[in-house]
N, C-alpha and C positions, 0 to 999 in steps of 0.2 A: 798364363798360369795353367798348369795341368790339373785335370780333374781325376781324382782317385776314388775307386769304389771297391768294396768287397761284396761278392755275390756267392751264392751256394755255400753259405757258411754252415759248417757242422762243428759245434762246440761240445767238448766232452768234459764236463765238470769233474767227473770221477778221475780222469787222467791228469787233471791240472794240479801238479804238485808245486813246483817252483815257478813255472810259467804257465800261460794258458795253453791247453791242449786243444788244437783245432786244425781244420783244413778249410780252405776257401779258394776262390778264384779272384785274382787281383786284376782290376781293369784300370787302364789309363786312357783317359779321353774317350771312353766308351768302347775301347778295344780290349779284348781278353788278352792280357799280357803274360801272366804267369800264375802257376799254382803256388800257394803258400801253405806251409804247414809247420806245426810245432808239436813235438811229442810230449810237452808238458813237464819235462824233467830238468828244466833249467838251461837248456841249450838255446841257440839262436834258431830263428825261423829258417826253413829251407825254402828257396825260391826256384821253381822249376819253370823255365819259359815255355810258352806255347808257340809253335811255329806260326808265323815266320820269324818270331823273335828268338834271340840267341842269348847265351850266357853273357856275351859282351854287351848286349842291350840292357841286361839287368845291371851290370856294372856301370854302364853309362848313365842309367836312370838314377842309381844310387849316388853317383858323383853329381848329377844335376841337382838332386834333392839337397845334398850337402852345400852346394854353392848358392842355391836360389831360395831355399826355404829357411825360415827362422829356426834357430837352435831352441832346444827345449831345456828348461831349467827346473829342477826340483829343489824345494827348500824343505829342510827337515825340522822336526820339533822333538826334542829340544834342538836349538840351533846348532848346526854343524856347518861345515863348508858346503855350499850349494853344489849340486851336481849338474853340469851343463853338458849336453851331447848334441851332436849334429843330427839333423833329421835325415832318415834314410827310409827305405821301403819297409823295413821291419818296424820302425817306430810308427810310420803311417798306418800299417796294418794293425798294430796293437791298438791305436786310437780308434780305427774303424771298427775293430772287433768289439771294443768296449761300447761304442755307440750302438752297434748292432744288438748286443746283449741288453743294454739299458732300454733300447726302443722296444724290445720284446717284453721286458718287465713293465714298462710304461703302458703298453697296449693291454697287457693282462690286468694290470691294476685298474685301468680306466673302465674295463668291463665289469669288474667285480667290486670296486670300491669307489668312494667319492674322494677325489683329490681336490684340496682347496687351499687357498691362501688366506691368512689373516694378517691384518696390519697391526703392528705394535704401536699403540698410541704414543708411547714415550719416545721411541726411536724412529718412528715412521718407516720401519723396515718390515718387509713381508716375510712370513715363514710358512713353509709348506706342511700341511697336515694330511693324513689319510684316515678316512673313516669308513667303516664297513658295517654290515648287518650280519649277525650270526646266521649261518645257513643259507645266505644269499649268494648265488653264483653269478648272477647278472643283475646289475643295477637297472631298475625300471623307473619310469616317470614318477610313480608314486613315492619311491624312495627319495628322489631328488626334491620333489615338492615338500615332503616331510622335513628333509634336511634344511631346505631354504627357510621354512617356517621357523625352525629352531635356531638357525644361524643366519639372520638377515644380512649381516655384514661380511659374510664369507664370500670370497671370489672363487668360483668353481673353475677348475681347469677345463672341464668339458664344455664350458661356454666360450673358450678361447679358440683361436686358430691352433691346429694340431702342432705345428712347428714351434709356436710360441710356448704352448703348454709343455711340449717335450723339453725345450730349453730350460724351463723352470724346474722340471723334474730332474733333469741332468745336473743342474747346478746344485740341487739339494742332495743328490746321491753321493 
């Protein structure tokens, strides 16, 4: 299985109208494969290969993705016909971009807020909550101790492995 990454991501929220406006470098198995960019006006991503890769390599990778990676399905509410599309470089980059943006939001939130889970006694399901202190830019030990004293059953994300905490944050977003 191939490993995909986006690096050197520059996201422009102001330019994102119908699609995400961004530029980034797309890596395949640790090798800088192509530059990807979208102008944010609803069009497709542009994929510009870095040497020694060519446009044919981009086409070949898109075909490999369509043949080897699962299709993605979106369900709509209210229910309509589901939309299913084949995975390609653009879809992978879109997912990686959203992960990148969510990770930045997660790290920013972890510095300035207390993210925690509470278990619903009736359903035994957990729900993510965010708590902050007015005027506090960086959570300190004293904030955490005060919070734990007031919420003894809360499960703090900062006490978890970072990837596990990020997965919980991502699912709740």
